[in-house]
N, C-alpha and C positions, 0 to 999 in steps of 0.2 A: 504494499500500499504506500501511497505517496505520503511524504512528511506532512504532519498536521501543522497548518500555518495560521489557524484562527479564521478570520473572515477574508473573502476575496471579493474582487469586483464583479465576477461573474458567478451565477448559480451553478449547481451541478448540471442542470439542463444545458446551460451554455457550454460548459466543459464537454459534455458528451457530444453536443452538436459539433463542436470543433474537432474532436476525435474522429467523428464520422466523415467530416468534410475532408480530413487529411487522409484517411484511410477507409474507403467504402466497404472494404472486406474485413475490417477489424472484428475480432471476437469479443464477446462480452467480457471475458476475463481480462483481456488486454486493456479494454477501455476502463474497467473497474480498477485495475492497477494504476493506470495513468492518472485517473481522476481522484483515486483514494476513497472509493466507495465500494459497496458490495455488488456482485453480479446481479443479484436480485433487484437492487436499486436501479442499475443500468437498464435492465430489462423493463422496469416500470417507466423509466424516463423515455426510452425508445418508443414504448407503447403510447405514452402521452403525445409524442411528436408525430407519430404515425396517425394517430386519431385526429390530430389537428391539421394534417396535411403538410407538415413541414418536412417530413421524411417518408420515403416510400421504401418498404422492405421487400426484397425479392429473394426467393429461395433458389440458390444455385448448388445443385447436389445436396450435400448435407449441411451446407453453410448459408449464411444470409449475406446479402449485398445490400447496401444502403445508398439511396439516392437522396441528396438533400436538394429540396426545392428552393433554390436561392432567391427566386422571385417573391417568395412569401413574405408578407409584412410582419414585422415584429409585433408582439402582442400588447405590451404595456403602453398606455396613453403617452407616456414620455417619449417613447422611441417609435411609435407605430407609423411614423412617416418614413422609417427606414426599412430595408429589406434584410432578410437573413443573409443574402450574399454580401450586402454592405458590412454586416457585423463580421462576417468570416474574412472578408478582405482587409478590414481594419485591424484584425488581430494578426493577419498574416498566415492563415491556415492554408 
């Protein structure tokens, strides 16, 4: 697990999104290790993003491949005038 750092500027949802943008074939265990959360939590976060239409999950053999819909608007009123792609690009994923 990643080192505990207290608070961060991005939520776990943001961290998982960046991991998927960097590696569409990432396994839950790899994402969990990078973010510092459990695989079960990653599974739930990905489910949230799939339900919201931000991420598409496709089965490829026994693995999953994730497509991030970069054109999707961010959800919070403070940043809703920006897209998922803009967030990813600003972080450098």
